[in-house]
Legacy VTK file of the C-alpha trace (Angstrom):
# vtk DataFile Version 3.0
C-alpha trace
ASCII
DATASET POLYDATA
POINTS 50 float
9.530 10.547 3.773
6.970 8.941 1.020
6.915 11.974 -1.147
5.479 10.233 -4.445
3.059 8.426 -2.482
1.549 11.558 -0.593
1.233 12.958 -3.939
-0.795 10.177 -5.097
-2.801 9.697 -1.979
-3.485 13.673 -2.060
-4.747 13.225 -5.865
-7.441 10.340 -4.797
-5.477 7.296 -4.417
-6.328 5.396 -1.092
-4.688 2.039 -0.724
-1.653 0.255 -1.447
-3.369 -1.532 -4.260
-4.345 1.757 -5.603
-0.631 2.809 -5.876
0.583 -0.950 -6.831
-0.406 -0.319 -10.312
0.392 3.180 -10.928
3.869 3.083 -8.761
4.545 -0.622 -10.135
5.520 -1.074 -6.150
6.238 -4.704 -5.778
6.599 -5.612 -9.363
10.293 -6.566 -9.791
10.637 -7.832 -6.143
8.447 -7.945 -2.963
10.764 -6.366 -0.788
9.079 -2.725 -0.621
5.732 -4.096 -0.076
5.543 -3.999 3.932
7.542 -0.720 4.187
5.246 1.111 1.447
2.429 -0.329 3.053
3.365 1.249 6.497
4.224 4.587 4.756
0.946 4.689 3.058
-0.922 4.037 6.450
1.115 6.953 8.073
0.314 9.539 5.230
-3.336 8.521 5.398
-3.465 9.456 9.006
-1.711 12.488 8.136
-4.128 13.276 5.597
-6.962 12.349 8.095
-8.044 9.703 6.293
-7.597 6.775 8.606
LINES 1 51
50 0 1 2 3 4 5 6 7 8 9 10 11 12 13 14 15 16 17 18 19 20 21 22 23 24 25 26 27 28 29 30 31 32 33 34 35 36 37 38 39 40 41 42 43 44 45 46 47 48 49
């Protein structure tokens, strides 16, 4: 789950906003925004960056 997100977080991204531009999250529609934020929060926990 969130493979692309995890790689981006490992490479220095830290928030949804950091990924919003680079991964174009929510650009075409907003349906993925809430789910993306949940995945990012979980991955931050896994990486010890709560």
